[in-house]
Biopython code that builds the backbone (N, CA, C, O; Angstrom):
import numpy as np
from Bio.PDB.StructureBuilder import StructureBuilder

atoms = [
    (1, "UNK", "N", (0.827, -1.181, 0.000)),
    (1, "UNK", "CA", (0.000, 0.000, 0.000)),
    (1, "UNK", "C", (0.882, 1.260, 0.000)),
    (1, "UNK", "O", (0.598, 2.227, -0.706)),
    (2, "UNK", "N", (1.925, 1.230, 0.781)),
    (2, "UNK", "CA", (2.839, 2.364, 0.848)),
    (2, "UNK", "C", (3.567, 2.556, -0.476)),
    (2, "UNK", "O", (3.715, 3.684, -0.947)),
    (3, "UNK", "N", (4.018, 1.468, -1.071)),
    (3, "UNK", "CA", (4.721, 1.548, -2.347)),
    (3, "UNK", "C", (3.816, 2.118, -3.434)),
    (3, "UNK", "O", (4.246, 2.931, -4.253)),
    (4, "UNK", "N", (2.556, 1.680, -3.430)),
    (4, "UNK", "CA", (1.588, 2.178, -4.410)),
    (4, "UNK", "C", (1.347, 3.673, -4.224)),
    (4, "UNK", "O", (1.259, 4.413, -5.204)),
    (5, "UNK", "N", (1.240, 4.120, -2.982)),
    (5, "UNK", "CA", (1.038, 5.535, -2.692)),
    (5, "UNK", "C", (2.239, 6.361, -3.135)),
    (5, "UNK", "O", (2.082, 7.450, -3.687)),
    (6, "UNK", "N", (3.433, 5.843, -2.892)),
    (6, "UNK", "CA", (4.640, 6.555, -3.317)),
    (6, "UNK", "C", (4.717, 6.633, -4.831)),
    (6, "UNK", "O", (5.087, 7.667, -5.388)),
    (7, "UNK", "N", (4.369, 5.549, -5.488)),
    (7, "UNK", "CA", (4.420, 5.497, -6.952)),
    (7, "UNK", "C", (3.439, 6.495, -7.562)),
    (7, "UNK", "O", (3.751, 7.154, -8.554)),
    (8, "UNK", "N", (2.258, 6.603, -6.966)),
    (8, "UNK", "CA", (1.220, 7.501, -7.482)),
    (8, "UNK", "C", (1.302, 8.901, -6.885)),
    (8, "UNK", "O", (0.459, 9.750, -7.174)),
    (9, "UNK", "N", (2.300, 9.142, -6.067)),
    (9, "UNK", "CA", (2.526, 10.431, -5.421)),
    (9, "UNK", "C", (1.269, 10.929, -4.691)),
    (9, "UNK", "O", (0.849, 12.072, -4.867)),
    (10, "UNK", "N", (0.692, 10.068, -3.888)),
    (10, "UNK", "CA", (-0.488, 10.395, -3.100)),
    (10, "UNK", "C", (-0.050, 11.242, -1.911)),
    (10, "UNK", "O", (0.971, 10.961, -1.284)),
    (11, "UNK", "N", (-0.826, 12.281, -1.605)),
    (11, "UNK", "CA", (-0.446, 13.122, -0.470)),
    (11, "UNK", "C", (-0.691, 12.391, 0.850)),
    (11, "UNK", "O", (-1.374, 11.368, 0.897)),
    (12, "UNK", "N", (-0.125, 12.936, 1.901)),
    (12, "UNK", "CA", (-0.140, 12.273, 3.207)),
    (12, "UNK", "C", (-1.554, 12.056, 3.723)),
    (12, "UNK", "O", (-1.862, 10.971, 4.216)),
    (13, "UNK", "N", (-2.421, 13.058, 3.624)),
    (13, "UNK", "CA", (-3.787, 12.919, 4.147)),
    (13, "UNK", "C", (-4.590, 11.870, 3.388)),
    (13, "UNK", "O", (-5.356, 11.121, 3.994)),
    (14, "UNK", "N", (-4.426, 11.811, 2.092)),
    (14, "UNK", "CA", (-5.120, 10.791, 1.299)),
    (14, "UNK", "C", (-4.633, 9.399, 1.664)),
    (14, "UNK", "O", (-5.427, 8.470, 1.811)),
    (15, "UNK", "N", (-3.318, 9.264, 1.808)),
    (15, "UNK", "CA", (-2.757, 7.972, 2.199)),
    (15, "UNK", "C", (-3.253, 7.558, 3.574)),
    (15, "UNK", "O", (-3.642, 6.408, 3.780)),
    (16, "UNK", "N", (-3.240, 8.496, 4.516)),
    (16, "UNK", "CA", (-3.700, 8.199, 5.861)),
    (16, "UNK", "C", (-5.176, 7.818, 5.866)),
    (16, "UNK", "O", (-5.570, 6.901, 6.587)),
    (17, "UNK", "N", (-5.989, 8.496, 5.083)),
    (17, "UNK", "CA", (-7.407, 8.179, 4.979)),
    (17, "UNK", "C", (-7.607, 6.766, 4.427)),
    (17, "UNK", "O", (-8.428, 6.004, 4.939)),
    (18, "UNK", "N", (-6.863, 6.427, 3.393)),
    (18, "UNK", "CA", (-6.949, 5.091, 2.804)),
    (18, "UNK", "C", (-6.532, 4.028, 3.811)),
    (18, "UNK", "O", (-7.169, 2.980, 3.916)),
    (19, "UNK", "N", (-5.477, 4.296, 4.537)),
    (19, "UNK", "CA", (-4.983, 3.360, 5.538)),
    (19, "UNK", "C", (-6.005, 3.148, 6.664)),
    (19, "UNK", "O", (-6.235, 2.016, 7.089)),
    (20, "UNK", "N", (-6.607, 4.225, 7.136)),
    (20, "UNK", "CA", (-7.605, 4.124, 8.207)),
    (20, "UNK", "C", (-8.841, 3.365, 7.728)),
    (20, "UNK", "O", (-9.384, 2.542, 8.464)),
    (21, "UNK", "N", (-9.287, 3.635, 6.505)),
    (21, "UNK", "CA", (-10.432, 2.912, 5.948)),
    (21, "UNK", "C", (-10.137, 1.419, 5.845)),
    (21, "UNK", "O", (-10.983, 0.589, 6.180)),
    (22, "UNK", "N", (-8.942, 1.081, 5.385)),
    (22, "UNK", "CA", (-8.544, -0.322, 5.259)),
    (22, "UNK", "C", (-8.562, -1.012, 6.627)),
    (22, "UNK", "O", (-9.105, -2.107, 6.774)),
    (23, "UNK", "N", (-7.965, -0.360, 7.613)),
    (23, "UNK", "CA", (-7.913, -0.932, 8.962)),
    (23, "UNK", "C", (-9.316, -1.092, 9.540)),
    (23, "UNK", "O", (-9.615, -2.110, 10.164)),
    (24, "UNK", "N", (-10.176, -0.097, 9.337)),
    (24, "UNK", "CA", (-11.544, -0.167, 9.851)),
    (24, "UNK", "C", (-12.314, -1.312, 9.202)),
    (24, "UNK", "O", (-13.028, -2.046, 9.885)),
    (25, "UNK", "N", (-12.172, -1.468, 7.891)),
    (25, "UNK", "CA", (-12.858, -2.559, 7.193)),
    (25, "UNK", "C", (-12.376, -3.921, 7.665)),
    (25, "UNK", "O", (-13.180, -4.830, 7.871)),
    (26, "UNK", "N", (-11.068, -4.066, 7.838)),
    (26, "UNK", "CA", (-10.531, -5.344, 8.325)),
    (26, "UNK", "C", (-11.024, -5.638, 9.745)),
    (26, "UNK", "O", (-11.363, -6.777, 10.068)),
    (27, "UNK", "N", (-11.059, -4.615, 10.575)),
    (27, "UNK", "CA", (-11.531, -4.784, 11.949)),
    (27, "UNK", "C", (-13.010, -5.171, 11.971)),
    (27, "UNK", "O", (-13.417, -6.026, 12.758)),
    (28, "UNK", "N", (-13.816, -4.542, 11.105)),
    (28, "UNK", "CA", (-15.238, -4.880, 11.011)),
    (28, "UNK", "C", (-15.435, -6.326, 10.563)),
    (28, "UNK", "O", (-16.267, -7.047, 11.114)),
    (29, "UNK", "N", (-14.660, -6.745, 9.556)),
    (29, "UNK", "CA", (-14.744, -8.127, 9.074)),
    (29, "UNK", "C", (-14.393, -9.114, 10.187)),
    (29, "UNK", "O", (-15.081, -10.116, 10.382)),
    (30, "UNK", "N", (-13.319, -8.819, 10.909)),
    (30, "UNK", "CA", (-12.873, -9.703, 11.983)),
    (30, "UNK", "C", (-13.915, -9.777, 13.102)),
    (30, "UNK", "O", (-14.178, -10.852, 13.639)),
    (31, "UNK", "N", (-14.503, -8.635, 13.448)),
    (31, "UNK", "CA", (-15.538, -8.613, 14.476)),
    (31, "UNK", "C", (-16.764, -9.408, 14.050)),
    (31, "UNK", "O", (-17.363, -10.108, 14.866)),
    (32, "UNK", "N", (-17.143, -9.305, 12.776)),
    (32, "UNK", "CA", (-18.295, -10.061, 12.280)),
    (32, "UNK", "C", (-18.015, -11.556, 12.352)),
    (32, "UNK", "O", (-18.876, -12.328, 12.772)),
    (33, "UNK", "N", (-16.826, -11.967, 11.948)),
    (33, "UNK", "CA", (-16.461, -13.385, 12.033)),
    (33, "UNK", "C", (-16.494, -13.875, 13.475)),
    (33, "UNK", "O", (-16.967, -14.977, 13.755)),
    (34, "UNK", "N", (-15.990, -13.051, 14.385)),
    (34, "UNK", "CA", (-15.970, -13.433, 15.792)),
    (34, "UNK", "C", (-17.396, -13.562, 16.347)),
    (34, "UNK", "O", (-17.697, -14.497, 17.089)),
    (35, "UNK", "N", (-18.264, -12.617, 15.981)),
    (35, "UNK", "CA", (-19.653, -12.676, 16.463)),
    (35, "UNK", "C", (-20.391, -13.894, 15.919)),
    (35, "UNK", "O", (-21.159, -14.534, 16.637)),
    (36, "UNK", "N", (-20.158, -14.210, 14.650)),
    (36, "UNK", "CA", (-20.797, -15.393, 14.071)),
    (36, "UNK", "C", (-20.313, -16.661, 14.758)),
    (36, "UNK", "O", (-21.093, -17.583, 14.995)),
    (37, "UNK", "N", (-19.037, -16.703, 15.074)),
    (37, "UNK", "CA", (-18.481, -17.875, 15.752)),
    (37, "UNK", "C", (-19.058, -18.000, 17.166)),
    (37, "UNK", "O", (-19.416, -19.096, 17.598)),
    (38, "UNK", "N", (-19.146, -16.870, 17.885)),
    (38, "UNK", "CA", (-19.691, -16.888, 19.242)),
    (38, "UNK", "C", (-21.183, -17.220, 19.275)),
    (38, "UNK", "O", (-21.680, -17.757, 20.264)),
    (39, "UNK", "N", (-21.891, -16.900, 18.196)),
    (39, "UNK", "CA", (-23.327, -17.178, 18.140)),
    (39, "UNK", "C", (-23.605, -18.676, 18.052)),
    (39, "UNK", "O", (-24.702, -19.124, 18.385)),
    (40, "UNK", "N", (-22.636, -19.436, 17.612)),
    (40, "UNK", "CA", (-22.741, -20.894, 17.489)),
    (40, "UNK", "C", (-23.926, -21.329, 16.633)),
    (40, "UNK", "O", (-24.636, -22.271, 16.984)),
    (41, "UNK", "N", (-24.135, -20.652, 15.523)),
    (41, "UNK", "CA", (-25.175, -21.069, 14.592)),
    (41, "UNK", "C", (-24.788, -22.423, 14.004)),
    (41, "UNK", "O", (-23.608, -22.671, 13.757)),
    (42, "UNK", "N", (-25.773, -23.312, 13.774)),
    (42, "UNK", "CA", (-25.444, -24.619, 13.223)),
    (42, "UNK", "C", (-24.847, -24.517, 11.817)),
    (42, "UNK", "O", (-23.945, -25.281, 11.472)),
    (43, "UNK", "N", (-25.338, -23.585, 11.008)),
    (43, "UNK", "CA", (-24.788, -23.344, 9.676)),
    (43, "UNK", "C", (-25.266, -21.978, 9.199)),
    (43, "UNK", "O", (-26.229, -21.426, 9.732)),
    (44, "UNK", "N", (-24.601, -21.454, 8.214)),
    (44, "UNK", "CA", (-25.011, -20.164, 7.646)),
    (44, "UNK", "C", (-25.770, -20.450, 6.361)),
    (44, "UNK", "O", (-25.225, -21.040, 5.428)),
    (45, "UNK", "N", (-27.041, -20.026, 6.314)),
    (45, "UNK", "CA", (-27.884, -20.228, 5.154)),
    (45, "UNK", "C", (-28.275, -18.875, 4.583)),
    (45, "UNK", "O", (-28.918, -18.080, 5.268)),
    (46, "UNK", "N", (-27.899, -18.601, 3.341)),
    (46, "UNK", "CA", (-28.308, -17.334, 2.726)),
    (46, "UNK", "C", (-29.829, -17.270, 2.580)),
    (46, "UNK", "O", (-30.486, -18.305, 2.460)),
    (47, "UNK", "N", (-30.376, -16.086, 2.589)),
    (47, "UNK", "CA", (-31.824, -15.918, 2.514)),
    (47, "UNK", "C", (-32.423, -16.520, 1.244)),
    (47, "UNK", "O", (-33.541, -17.035, 1.277)),
    (48, "UNK", "N", (-31.699, -16.462, 0.128)),
    (48, "UNK", "CA", (-32.250, -17.011, -1.114)),
    (48, "UNK", "C", (-32.351, -18.533, -1.076)),
    (48, "UNK", "O", (-33.058, -19.117, -1.898)),
    (49, "UNK", "N", (-31.665, -19.187, -0.147)),
    (49, "UNK", "CA", (-31.768, -20.646, -0.004)),
    (49, "UNK", "C", (-32.756, -21.050, 1.077)),
    (49, "UNK", "O", (-33.031, -22.238, 1.251)),
    (50, "UNK", "N", (-33.287, -20.088, 1.799)),
    (50, "UNK", "CA", (-34.219, -20.381, 2.878)),
    (50, "UNK", "C", (-35.630, -20.449, 2.328)),
    (50, "UNK", "O", (-36.092, -19.508, 1.682)),
    (51, "UNK", "N", (-36.328, -21.568, 2.583)),
    (51, "UNK", "CA", (-37.679, -21.770, 2.028)),
    (51, "UNK", "C", (-38.689, -21.868, 3.165)),
    (51, "UNK", "O", (-38.514, -22.641, 4.107)),
    (52, "UNK", "N", (-39.739, -21.077, 3.060)),
    (52, "UNK", "CA", (-40.854, -21.157, 4.022)),
    (52, "UNK", "C", (-41.991, -21.913, 3.363)),
    (52, "UNK", "O", (-42.371, -21.607, 2.233)),
    (53, "UNK", "N", (-42.538, -22.900, 4.063)),
    (53, "UNK", "CA", (-43.656, -23.674, 3.530)),
    (53, "UNK", "C", (-44.843, -23.534, 4.408)),
    (53, "UNK", "O", (-45.891, -24.115, 4.126)),
]
sb = StructureBuilder()
sb.init_structure("model")
sb.init_model(0)
sb.init_chain("A")
sb.init_seg("    ")
for serial, (resi, resn, name, xyz) in enumerate(atoms, 1):
    if name == "N":
        sb.init_residue(resn, " ", resi, " ")
    sb.init_atom(name, np.array(xyz, "f"), 0.0, 1.0, " ", f" {name:<3s}", serial, name[0])
structure = sb.get_structure()
């Protein structure tokens, strides 16, 4: 990420913003995985595969 920013001559604030967004997204993904694991659901079923009869 740093090499790409240097190559494209991105200013410091833009680089910092990109870095913070990346970290926030990774943290959100990790938290979601942790919550799903703690919920102990038997399996994950997407809504389009769920059938009500």
